[in-house]
C-alpha atoms as a printed R data frame, in Angstrom:
    type eleno elety resid chain resno       x       y        z
1   ATOM     1    CA   MET     A     1  88.700  -9.440 -134.822
2   ATOM     2    CA   TYR     A     2  86.419  -8.464 -131.609
3   ATOM     3    CA   ARG     A     3  85.945 -12.341 -130.586
4   ATOM     4    CA   ALA     A     4  89.717 -12.890 -130.898
5   ATOM     5    CA   ASN     A     5  90.620  -9.968 -128.623
6   ATOM     6    CA   ALA     A     6  87.770 -10.099 -126.367
7   ATOM     7    CA   VAL     A     7  89.043 -12.826 -123.802
8   ATOM     8    CA   PRO     A     8  92.412 -10.975 -123.943
9   ATOM     9    CA   ALA     A     9  90.934  -7.603 -123.085
10  ATOM    10    CA   VAL     A    10  88.986  -9.091 -120.176
11  ATOM    11    CA   PHE     A    11  92.046 -10.658 -118.978
12  ATOM    12    CA   ILE     A    12  93.924  -7.208 -119.423
13  ATOM    13    CA   VAL     A    13  91.558  -5.237 -117.536
14  ATOM    14    CA   LEU     A    14  90.853  -7.688 -114.403
15  ATOM    15    CA   SER     A    15  94.725  -8.248 -114.071
16  ATOM    16    CA   ALA     A    16  94.797  -4.302 -113.869
17  ATOM    17    CA   LEU     A    17  92.150  -4.040 -111.475
18  ATOM    18    CA   ALA     A    18  93.431  -6.735 -109.240
19  ATOM    19    CA   LEU     A    19  96.781  -5.448 -109.321
20  ATOM    20    CA   TYR     A    20  95.577  -2.055 -108.157
21  ATOM    21    CA   PHE     A    21  93.630  -3.569 -105.267
22  ATOM    22    CA   SER     A    22  96.122  -6.290 -104.319
23  ATOM    23    CA   GLY     A    23  98.919  -3.599 -103.347
24  ATOM    24    CA   LEU     A    24 101.774  -5.723 -104.633
25  ATOM    25    CA   SER     A    25 104.570  -4.274 -106.030
26  ATOM    26    CA   PRO     A    26 104.686  -4.527 -110.062
27  ATOM    27    CA   SER     A    27 108.605  -5.760 -109.735
28  ATOM    28    CA   PHE     A    28 107.427  -8.637 -107.523
29  ATOM    29    CA   VAL     A    29 104.719  -9.219 -109.927
30  ATOM    30    CA   ALA     A    30 106.925  -9.297 -112.707
31  ATOM    31    CA   SER     A    31 109.035 -11.455 -111.336
32  ATOM    32    CA   GLU     A    32 106.184 -14.037 -110.585
33  ATOM    33    CA   VAL     A    33 105.111 -13.743 -113.846
34  ATOM    34    CA   ILE     A    34 108.716 -14.568 -115.478
35  ATOM    35    CA   THR     A    35 108.745 -17.631 -113.011
36  ATOM    36    CA   ARG     A    36 105.202 -18.679 -114.481
37  ATOM    37    CA   PHE     A    37 106.123 -18.043 -117.868
38  ATOM    38    CA   ILE     A    38 109.173 -20.297 -117.646
39  ATOM    39    CA   ARG     A    39 107.097 -23.037 -115.672
40  ATOM    40    CA   ASP     A    40 104.260 -22.966 -118.092
41  ATOM    41    CA   GLY     A    41 105.089 -22.004 -121.321
42  ATOM    42    CA   VAL     A    42 106.162 -25.019 -123.269
43  ATOM    43    CA   MET     A    43 103.135 -27.065 -121.755
44  ATOM    44    CA   VAL     A    44 100.675 -24.402 -123.164
45  ATOM    45    CA   LEU     A    45 102.702 -24.451 -126.523
46  ATOM    46    CA   ALA     A    46 101.886 -28.306 -126.652
47  ATOM    47    CA   LEU     A    47  98.337 -27.127 -127.297
48  ATOM    48    CA   VAL     A    48  99.025 -25.216 -130.550
49  ATOM    49    CA   ILE     A    49  99.491 -28.085 -132.943
50  ATOM    50    CA   PRO     A    50  96.315 -30.366 -132.127
51  ATOM    51    CA   VAL     A    51  94.023 -27.000 -132.529
52  ATOM    52    CA   THR     A    52  96.000 -26.477 -135.970
53  ATOM    53    CA   ALA     A    53  95.342 -30.146 -137.018
54  ATOM    54    CA   GLY     A    54  91.563 -29.400 -136.233
55  ATOM    55    CA   MET     A    55  91.474 -31.824 -132.905
56  ATOM    56    CA   GLY     A    56  90.410 -29.036 -130.499
57  ATOM    57    CA   LEU     A    57  92.001 -28.373 -127.060
58  ATOM    58    CA   ASN     A    58  94.120 -31.732 -126.140
59  ATOM    59    CA   PHE     A    59  93.097 -31.991 -122.575
60  ATOM    60    CA   ALA     A    60  95.472 -35.413 -122.868
61  ATOM    61    CA   VAL     A    61  98.516 -33.135 -122.098
62  ATOM    62    CA   THR     A    62  98.026 -34.770 -118.665
63  ATOM    63    CA   VAL     A    63  99.528 -37.813 -120.048
64  ATOM    64    CA   GLY     A    64 102.779 -36.176 -121.061
65  ATOM    65    CA   ALA     A    65 102.920 -34.646 -117.765
66  ATOM    66    CA   LEU     A    66 102.354 -38.221 -116.201
67  ATOM    67    CA   ALA     A    67 105.079 -39.505 -118.544
68  ATOM    68    CA   ALA     A    68 107.607 -37.255 -117.107
69  ATOM    69    CA   GLN     A    69 106.484 -38.041 -113.627
70  ATOM    70    CA   VAL     A    70 107.293 -41.875 -114.346
71  ATOM    71    CA   GLY     A    71 110.781 -40.748 -115.127
72  ATOM    72    CA   ILE     A    72 111.079 -38.674 -112.242
73  ATOM    73    CA   VAL     A    73 110.047 -41.608 -109.806
74  ATOM    74    CA   LEU     A    74 112.174 -43.908 -111.526
75  ATOM    75    CA   ALA     A    75 115.412 -41.811 -111.112
76  ATOM    76    CA   VAL     A    76 114.810 -40.791 -107.610
77  ATOM    77    CA   ASP     A    77 114.436 -44.850 -106.939
78  ATOM    78    CA   TRP     A    78 117.385 -45.403 -108.583
79  ATOM    79    CA   GLY     A    79 119.424 -42.639 -107.281
80  ATOM    80    CA   LEU     A    80 120.258 -40.634 -110.063
81  ATOM    81    CA   GLN     A    81 121.614 -37.179 -109.840
82  ATOM    82    CA   GLY     A    82 122.512 -34.118 -111.543
83  ATOM    83    CA   ALA     A    83 122.532 -33.438 -115.225
84  ATOM    84    CA   ALA     A    84 122.933 -36.897 -116.134
85  ATOM    85    CA   GLY     A    85 119.966 -37.795 -113.814
86  ATOM    86    CA   LEU     A    86 118.227 -35.132 -115.745
87  ATOM    87    CA   PHE     A    87 118.872 -36.231 -119.027
88  ATOM    88    CA   ALA     A    88 117.879 -39.849 -118.203
89  ATOM    89    CA   ILE     A    89 114.452 -38.289 -116.906
90  ATOM    90    CA   THR     A    90 114.122 -36.635 -119.901
91  ATOM    91    CA   ALA     A    91 115.160 -39.598 -122.161
92  ATOM    92    CA   MET     A    92 112.419 -42.032 -120.088
93  ATOM    93    CA   GLY     A    93 109.802 -39.141 -120.369
94  ATOM    94    CA   LEU     A    94 109.954 -38.729 -123.858
95  ATOM    95    CA   GLY     A    95 110.068 -42.704 -124.772
96  ATOM    96    CA   LEU     A    96 107.080 -43.151 -122.617
97  ATOM    97    CA   SER     A    97 105.091 -40.024 -124.131
98  ATOM    98    CA   VAL     A    98 105.764 -41.054 -127.752
99  ATOM    99    CA   VAL     A    99 104.509 -44.491 -127.413
100 ATOM   100    CA   SER     A   100 101.531 -43.210 -125.480
101 ATOM   101    CA   GLY     A   101 100.973 -40.101 -127.752
102 ATOM   102    CA   PHE     A   102 100.631 -42.594 -130.788
103 ATOM   103    CA   LEU     A   103  98.243 -44.616 -128.537
104 ATOM   104    CA   ILE     A   104  96.107 -41.688 -128.021
105 ATOM   105    CA   GLY     A   105  96.105 -40.691 -131.865
106 ATOM   106    CA   VAL     A   106  95.063 -43.973 -132.898
107 ATOM   107    CA   MET     A   107  92.228 -43.817 -130.556
108 ATOM   108    CA   LEU     A   108  91.287 -40.094 -131.279
109 ATOM   109    CA   ASN     A   109  91.062 -41.369 -135.093
110 ATOM   110    CA   ARG     A   110  88.042 -43.657 -133.963
111 ATOM   111    CA   VAL     A   111  86.182 -40.691 -132.455
112 ATOM   112    CA   ARG     A   112  86.479 -37.874 -134.825
113 ATOM   113    CA   GLY     A   113  84.424 -34.905 -133.904
114 ATOM   114    CA   LYS     A   114  84.724 -35.916 -130.123
115 ATOM   115    CA   GLU     A   115  88.562 -35.308 -129.674
116 ATOM   116    CA   MET     A   116  88.120 -33.026 -126.582
117 ATOM   117    CA   ILE     A   117  85.836 -35.155 -124.494
118 ATOM   118    CA   THR     A   118  87.655 -37.897 -125.277
119 ATOM   119    CA   THR     A   119  91.061 -36.582 -124.381
120 ATOM   120    CA   MET     A   120  89.225 -35.822 -121.142
121 ATOM   121    CA   ILE     A   121  88.720 -39.293 -120.191
122 ATOM   122    CA   ILE     A   122  92.124 -40.622 -121.609
123 ATOM   123    CA   GLY     A   123  93.441 -38.024 -119.186
124 ATOM   124    CA   PHE     A   124  91.214 -39.304 -116.111
125 ATOM   125    CA   LEU     A   125  91.971 -43.094 -117.126
126 ATOM   126    CA   ALA     A   126  95.692 -42.349 -117.585
127 ATOM   127    CA   THR     A   127  95.730 -40.919 -113.872
128 ATOM   128    CA   GLY     A   128  93.806 -44.140 -112.389
129 ATOM   129    CA   ILE     A   129  96.413 -46.462 -113.930
130 ATOM   130    CA   TYR     A   130  99.350 -44.473 -113.020
131 ATOM   131    CA   GLN     A   131  97.996 -44.193 -109.363
132 ATOM   132    CA   LEU     A   132  97.473 -47.861 -109.343
133 ATOM   133    CA   VAL     A   133 101.156 -48.776 -110.458
134 ATOM   134    CA   PHE     A   134 102.928 -46.339 -107.878
135 ATOM   135    CA   MET     A   135 100.300 -46.654 -105.074
136 ATOM   136    CA   VAL     A   136  99.878 -50.557 -105.170
137 ATOM   137    CA   GLY     A   137 102.119 -51.804 -107.634
138 ATOM   138    CA   TYR     A   138 105.430 -50.333 -106.205
139 ATOM   139    CA   GLY     A   139 106.140 -52.576 -103.164
140 ATOM   140    CA   THR     A   140 104.500 -55.445 -104.573
141 ATOM   141    CA   VAL     A   141 104.834 -56.341 -108.200
142 ATOM   142    CA   ILE     A   142 107.711 -53.640 -108.706
143 ATOM   143    CA   ARG     A   143 110.596 -54.037 -105.970
144 ATOM   144    CA   PRO     A   144 111.947 -50.519 -105.278
145 ATOM   145    CA   ALA     A   145 115.646 -49.892 -104.741
146 ATOM   146    CA   ASN     A   146 115.298 -46.656 -102.518
147 ATOM   147    CA   GLN     A   147 113.288 -47.933  -99.456
148 ATOM   148    CA   GLU     A   148 113.396 -44.242  -98.187
149 ATOM   149    CA   MET     A   149 110.688 -43.246 -100.876
150 ATOM   150    CA   MET     A   150 108.164 -45.572  -99.890
151 ATOM   151    CA   LEU     A   151 105.624 -45.511  -97.238
152 ATOM   152    CA   SER     A   152 106.002 -47.208  -93.998
153 ATOM   153    CA   ARG     A   153 104.140 -50.051  -94.818
154 ATOM   154    CA   GLY     A   154 106.237 -50.940  -97.643
155 ATOM   155    CA   ILE     A   155 103.656 -50.739 -100.335
156 ATOM   156    CA   GLY     A   156 103.089 -47.534 -102.370
157 ATOM   157    CA   ILE     A   157 105.332 -44.358 -102.745
158 ATOM   158    CA   ARG     A   158 105.207 -41.341 -100.386
159 ATOM   159    CA   ASN     A   159 103.336 -38.378 -101.344
160 ATOM   160    CA   MET     A   160 105.835 -36.041 -101.753
161 ATOM   161    CA   LEU     A   161 109.387 -36.441 -103.178
162 ATOM   162    CA   ASP     A   162 112.198 -34.240 -102.613
163 ATOM   163    CA   LEU     A   163 113.840 -33.346 -105.898
164 ATOM   164    CA   ALA     A   164 116.899 -31.549 -104.609
165 ATOM   165    CA   PRO     A   165 119.434 -33.703 -106.666
166 ATOM   166    CA   PHE     A   166 117.575 -32.418 -109.917
167 ATOM   167    CA   ARG     A   167 116.263 -28.582 -108.745
168 ATOM   168    CA   ASN     A   168 117.147 -25.574 -110.535
169 ATOM   169    CA   ILE     A   169 119.777 -27.440 -112.781
170 ATOM   170    CA   ILE     A   170 119.011 -25.556 -115.780
171 ATOM   171    CA   ASP     A   171 117.316 -22.591 -114.103
172 ATOM   172    CA   THR     A   172 120.498 -21.208 -113.034
173 ATOM   173    CA   ILE     A   173 122.173 -21.175 -116.300
174 ATOM   174    CA   TRP     A   174 122.627 -17.333 -117.819
175 ATOM   175    CA   VAL     A   175 120.921 -15.645 -115.104
176 ATOM   176    CA   ILE     A   176 121.236 -11.653 -115.290
177 ATOM   177    CA   GLN     A   177 120.363  -9.192 -112.905
178 ATOM   178    CA   ALA     A   178 118.026  -6.032 -114.099
179 ATOM   179    CA   GLY     A   179 117.521  -4.060 -111.156
180 ATOM   180    CA   PRO     A   180 115.443  -5.814 -108.443
181 ATOM   181    CA   LEU     A   181 114.740  -8.665 -111.192
182 ATOM   182    CA   GLU     A   182 116.742 -11.881 -111.600
183 ATOM   183    CA   ILE     A   183 115.916 -12.670 -115.118
184 ATOM   184    CA   PRO     A   184 116.702 -16.506 -116.007
185 ATOM   185    CA   LEU     A   185 117.735 -15.694 -119.647
186 ATOM   186    CA   PHE     A   186 118.411 -19.350 -120.693
187 ATOM   187    CA   MET     A   187 115.192 -20.689 -119.332
188 ATOM   188    CA   ILE     A   188 113.215 -17.944 -121.207
189 ATOM   189    CA   LEU     A   189 115.104 -18.531 -124.194
190 ATOM   190    CA   MET     A   190 114.249 -22.030 -124.115
191 ATOM   191    CA   VAL     A   191 110.572 -21.500 -124.115
192 ATOM   192    CA   LEU     A   192 111.058 -19.084 -127.161
193 ATOM   193    CA   GLY     A   193 112.969 -21.371 -128.769
194 ATOM   194    CA   ALA     A   194 110.270 -24.105 -128.273
195 ATOM   195    CA   ALA     A   195 107.905 -21.606 -129.635
196 ATOM   196    CA   GLY     A   196 110.174 -20.807 -132.628
197 ATOM   197    CA   LEU     A   197 110.306 -24.749 -133.342
198 ATOM   198    CA   ILE     A   198 106.540 -24.877 -133.495
199 ATOM   199    CA   THR     A   199 106.144 -21.908 -135.807
200 ATOM   200    CA   TYR     A   200 109.145 -23.307 -137.907
201 ATOM   201    CA   LEU     A   201 107.391 -26.529 -137.830
202 ATOM   202    CA   LEU     A   202 104.114 -25.109 -138.956
203 ATOM   203    CA   HIS     A   203 105.644 -23.555 -142.065
204 ATOM   204    CA   THR     A   204 107.256 -26.842 -143.187
205 ATOM   205    CA   ARG     A   205 105.256 -29.732 -145.381
206 ATOM   206    CA   LEU     A   206 104.085 -31.278 -142.078
207 ATOM   207    CA   GLY     A   207 102.692 -27.906 -140.843
208 ATOM   208    CA   GLN     A   208 101.187 -27.347 -143.857
209 ATOM   209    CA   GLN     A   209  99.403 -31.029 -143.683
210 ATOM   210    CA   PHE     A   210  98.400 -30.227 -140.075
211 ATOM   211    CA   LYS     A   211  96.602 -26.823 -141.570
212 ATOM   212    CA   ALA     A   212  95.176 -28.622 -144.352
213 ATOM   213    CA   VAL     A   213  93.556 -31.448 -141.896
214 ATOM   214    CA   GLY     A   214  92.329 -28.610 -139.740
215 ATOM   215    CA   GLU     A   215  90.218 -26.890 -142.464
216 ATOM   216    CA   GLY     A   216  88.663 -30.120 -143.482
217 ATOM   217    CA   VAL     A   217  89.532 -33.800 -143.201
218 ATOM   218    CA   GLU     A   218  87.174 -34.405 -146.415
219 ATOM   219    CA   LYS     A   219  89.332 -31.764 -148.377
220 ATOM   220    CA   ALA     A   220  92.625 -33.222 -147.085
221 ATOM   221    CA   GLU     A   221  92.060 -36.654 -148.145
222 ATOM   222    CA   MET     A   222  91.292 -35.391 -151.634
223 ATOM   223    CA   LEU     A   223  94.305 -33.788 -151.737
224 ATOM   224    CA   GLY     A   224  96.150 -37.139 -151.192
225 ATOM   225    CA   ILE     A   225  97.000 -36.603 -147.412
226 ATOM   226    CA   ASP     A   226  96.821 -39.624 -145.094
227 ATOM   227    CA   THR     A   227  94.567 -37.638 -142.392
228 ATOM   228    CA   ARG     A   228  95.046 -40.516 -139.949
229 ATOM   229    CA   ALA     A   229  98.945 -40.358 -139.848
230 ATOM   230    CA   VAL     A   230  98.809 -36.736 -139.455
231 ATOM   231    CA   ARG     A   231  96.469 -36.790 -136.597
232 ATOM   232    CA   ILE     A   232  98.720 -39.010 -134.912
233 ATOM   233    CA   LYS     A   233 101.793 -37.030 -135.352
234 ATOM   234    CA   ALA     A   234  99.849 -34.190 -133.767
235 ATOM   235    CA   ILE     A   235  99.220 -35.794 -130.925
236 ATOM   236    CA   VAL     A   236 102.617 -37.159 -130.779
237 ATOM   237    CA   LEU     A   237 104.176 -33.833 -130.946
238 ATOM   238    CA   SER     A   238 101.637 -32.215 -128.310
239 ATOM   239    CA   THR     A   239 102.363 -35.355 -125.670
240 ATOM   240    CA   VAL     A   240 106.142 -35.077 -126.300
241 ATOM   241    CA   LEU     A   241 106.086 -31.293 -125.594
242 ATOM   242    CA   ALA     A   242 103.859 -31.856 -122.521
243 ATOM   243    CA   CYS     A   243 106.489 -34.206 -121.228
244 ATOM   244    CA   LEU     A   244 109.213 -31.530 -121.529
245 ATOM   245    CA   GLY     A   245 107.098 -28.810 -120.257
246 ATOM   246    CA   HIS     A   246 106.429 -30.926 -116.976
247 ATOM   247    CA   ILE     A   247 110.077 -31.631 -116.426
248 ATOM   248    CA   ILE     A   248 110.849 -28.012 -116.444
249 ATOM   249    CA   PHE     A   249 108.027 -27.303 -114.131
250 ATOM   250    CA   THR     A   250 109.099 -29.907 -111.730
251 ATOM   251    CA   GLN     A   251 112.761 -29.374 -111.637
252 ATOM   252    CA   ASN     A   252 111.891 -25.686 -111.013
253 ATOM   253    CA   ILE     A   253 109.775 -26.535 -108.149
254 ATOM   254    CA   GLY     A   254 112.122 -28.842 -106.845
255 ATOM   255    CA   MET     A   255 109.529 -31.017 -105.193
256 ATOM   256    CA   LEU     A   256 107.055 -33.629 -106.685
257 ATOM   257    CA   ASN     A   257 103.515 -34.262 -105.167
258 ATOM   258    CA   VAL     A   258 103.647 -38.062 -106.421
259 ATOM   259    CA   TYR     A   259  99.988 -38.459 -107.198
260 ATOM   260    CA   THR     A   260  98.566 -34.902 -107.894
261 ATOM   261    CA   ALA     A   261 101.199 -32.872 -109.216
262 ATOM   262    CA   HIS     A   262  99.880 -33.454 -113.024
263 ATOM   263    CA   MET     A   263  96.348 -32.641 -112.062
264 ATOM   264    CA   ASN     A   264  94.954 -29.485 -113.504
265 ATOM   265    CA   THR     A   265  97.968 -29.044 -115.789
266 ATOM   266    CA   ASP     A   266  95.337 -29.326 -119.042
267 ATOM   267    CA   ILE     A   267  92.933 -27.164 -117.266
268 ATOM   268    CA   PHE     A   268  95.242 -24.365 -116.547
269 ATOM   269    CA   ALA     A   269  97.136 -25.047 -120.141
270 ATOM   270    CA   CYS     A   270  93.822 -24.566 -121.893
271 ATOM   271    CA   ALA     A   271  92.530 -21.599 -120.097
272 ATOM   272    CA   ALA     A   272  95.850 -20.039 -120.434
273 ATOM   273    CA   LEU     A   273  96.074 -20.714 -124.266
274 ATOM   274    CA   LEU     A   274  92.375 -19.228 -124.670
275 ATOM   275    CA   ALA     A   275  93.185 -16.249 -122.529
276 ATOM   276    CA   GLY     A   276  95.697 -15.225 -125.261
277 ATOM   277    CA   GLY     A   277  92.992 -15.173 -127.982
278 ATOM   278    CA   ALA     A   278  93.016 -18.433 -129.110
279 ATOM   279    CA   SER     A   279  89.701 -20.824 -129.915
280 ATOM   280    CA   ILE     A   280  89.148 -24.188 -130.094
281 ATOM   281    CA   LEU     A   281  89.271 -24.013 -134.011
282 ATOM   282    CA   ARG     A   282  92.295 -21.321 -134.333
283 ATOM   283    CA   ALA     A   283  95.495 -21.235 -132.119
284 ATOM   284    CA   HIS     A   284  98.837 -20.010 -132.873
285 ATOM   285    CA   VAL     A   285 102.257 -19.440 -130.868
286 ATOM   286    CA   GLY     A   286 101.477 -15.872 -130.308
287 ATOM   287    CA   HIS     A   287  98.126 -16.930 -128.365
288 ATOM   288    CA   ALA     A   288 100.090 -19.280 -126.081
289 ATOM   289    CA   LEU     A   289 103.013 -16.838 -125.288
290 ATOM   290    CA   LEU     A   290 100.271 -14.097 -124.628
291 ATOM   291    CA   GLY     A   291  98.170 -16.334 -122.514
292 ATOM   292    CA   VAL     A   292 100.564 -17.370 -120.315
293 ATOM   293    CA   LEU     A   293 101.325 -14.129 -119.274
294 ATOM   294    CA   LEU     A   294  97.858 -12.812 -119.058
295 ATOM   295    CA   PHE     A   295  96.640 -16.007 -117.465
296 ATOM   296    CA   HIS     A   296  99.207 -16.190 -114.755
297 ATOM   297    CA   SER     A   297  99.477 -12.356 -114.122
298 ATOM   298    CA   LEU     A   298  95.779 -12.641 -112.694
299 ATOM   299    CA   PHE     A   299  96.565 -15.943 -110.991
300 ATOM   300    CA   ILE     A   300  99.248 -13.838 -109.119
301 ATOM   301    CA   VAL     A   301  97.496 -11.015 -107.921
302 ATOM   302    CA   SER     A   302  93.950 -12.204 -107.186
303 ATOM   303    CA   PRO     A   303  94.425 -14.058 -103.698
304 ATOM   304    CA   GLN     A   304  95.689 -10.764 -102.230
305 ATOM   305    CA   ALA     A   305  93.169  -8.524 -103.984
306 ATOM   306    CA   GLY     A   306  90.531 -10.873 -102.548
307 ATOM   307    CA   GLN     A   307  92.085 -10.305  -99.175
308 ATOM   308    CA   ASN     A   308  92.253  -6.588  -99.374
309 ATOM   309    CA   ILE     A   309  88.838  -6.030 -100.841
310 ATOM   310    CA   PHE     A   310  86.901  -8.908  -98.932
311 ATOM   311    CA   SER     A   311  89.409  -9.801  -96.151
312 ATOM   312    CA   ASN     A   312  89.386 -13.378  -97.348
313 ATOM   313    CA   ALA     A   313  92.043 -14.467  -99.645
314 ATOM   314    CA   ALA     A   314  90.381 -17.755 -100.389
315 ATOM   315    CA   LEU     A   315  87.820 -15.662 -102.765
316 ATOM   316    CA   GLY     A   316  90.953 -15.223 -104.723
317 ATOM   317    CA   GLU     A   317  91.667 -18.858 -104.712
318 ATOM   318    CA   TYR     A   318  87.790 -19.304 -105.868
319 ATOM   319    CA   PHE     A   319  88.073 -16.554 -108.461
320 ATOM   320    CA   ARG     A   320  91.054 -18.204 -109.907
321 ATOM   321    CA   THR     A   321  89.354 -21.462 -110.330
322 ATOM   322    CA   PHE     A   322  86.499 -19.595 -111.608
323 ATOM   323    CA   VAL     A   323  88.421 -17.879 -114.290
324 ATOM   324    CA   ALA     A   324  90.167 -20.953 -115.488
325 ATOM   325    CA   TYR     A   325  86.843 -23.017 -116.135
326 ATOM   326    CA   GLY     A   326  84.887 -19.836 -117.216
327 ATOM   327    CA   THR     A   327  87.578 -18.938 -120.095
328 ATOM   328    CA   ILE     A   328  87.224 -22.518 -121.616
329 ATOM   329    CA   ALA     A   329  83.610 -22.442 -121.569
330 ATOM   330    CA   PHE     A   330  83.115 -18.865 -123.011
331 ATOM   331    CA   ALA     A   331  85.640 -19.991 -125.827
332 ATOM   332    CA   LEU     A   332  83.472 -22.955 -126.484
333 ATOM   333    CA   VAL     A   333  80.302 -20.785 -126.550
334 ATOM   334    CA   MET     A   334  81.892 -18.502 -128.956
335 ATOM   335    CA   SER     A   335  83.182 -21.246 -131.208
336 ATOM   336    CA   THR     A   336  79.955 -22.778 -131.296
337 ATOM   337    CA   ARG     A   337  78.463 -19.440 -132.252
338 ATOM   338    CA   GLY     A   338  80.978 -19.214 -135.000
339 ATOM   339    CA   ARG     A   339  80.478 -22.607 -136.438
340 ATOM   340    CA   GLY     A   340  76.533 -21.761 -136.483
341 ATOM   341    CA   SER     A   341  76.907 -18.287 -138.266
342 ATOM   342    CA   ALA     A   342  79.387 -19.915 -140.929
343 ATOM   343    CA   GLY     A   343  76.710 -22.422 -141.715
């Protein structure tokens, strides 16, 4: 119990101290936390199923984000707009994420026990392929329909794409005013709906298979479970959710940094999950939701706190990076200790 609550307790204390020294109003922080909860909630939820299936933190959620970005770039190139364009982005992203999730699952079945480091490498590899296609392939092998999105030399896409045709299409549905806060109730319900679907899934037969495989592959095979197929399904579902999460993120931002928007999505999502009290061996939906709130609360207030205490806002930025990697490192150490004591 102590280990499970140690990380959330640390984040609560640090967030409270940083809020005090930042001087930011609680209403401003609450508004920003709600925005971050909507942007990143589904991406963090995408990590729950692989952990449940005993595969650890899935750093390959980056591939799901890349699948979403492929759909976005193609939609901009083809001049798609509005709700129909967003639907097309979602369809293309989901199709690509299912295929890539299947391939990732097949690869992970060959490296049992080393899934986390493998998903990290897969993320780097996918990034390289993606950048090669859109930095070199577009304008040479692939002929663009929209020349305005291309670099002046005619090869490669510009770094930034304006997503005005898709910006806040779903964010503005059912927004209520609560004092100084504007609460996008529909988007909050979308994140909570995704959480509810995952909770329901984990109570189905497939969910019980995820749990059985997570408790031990050998025992699951003795029960007649096709562990390879179950692990592939876990990664496919994770990649699909990551794709949906990144689509929500980008349409909320309204801009796409073509080559770097997906970077660190895996690190920050994993850190947020762990901040909620999860580990590489155990994760629930509640961990993901709580972790998004705690992790991003600290992210919002730390730069201003650094500015007020040390007259240097950059210290707050460095602290945020330290917190992200430090949270993952702490969880890895605690999980290793847990395995050792269990043995």
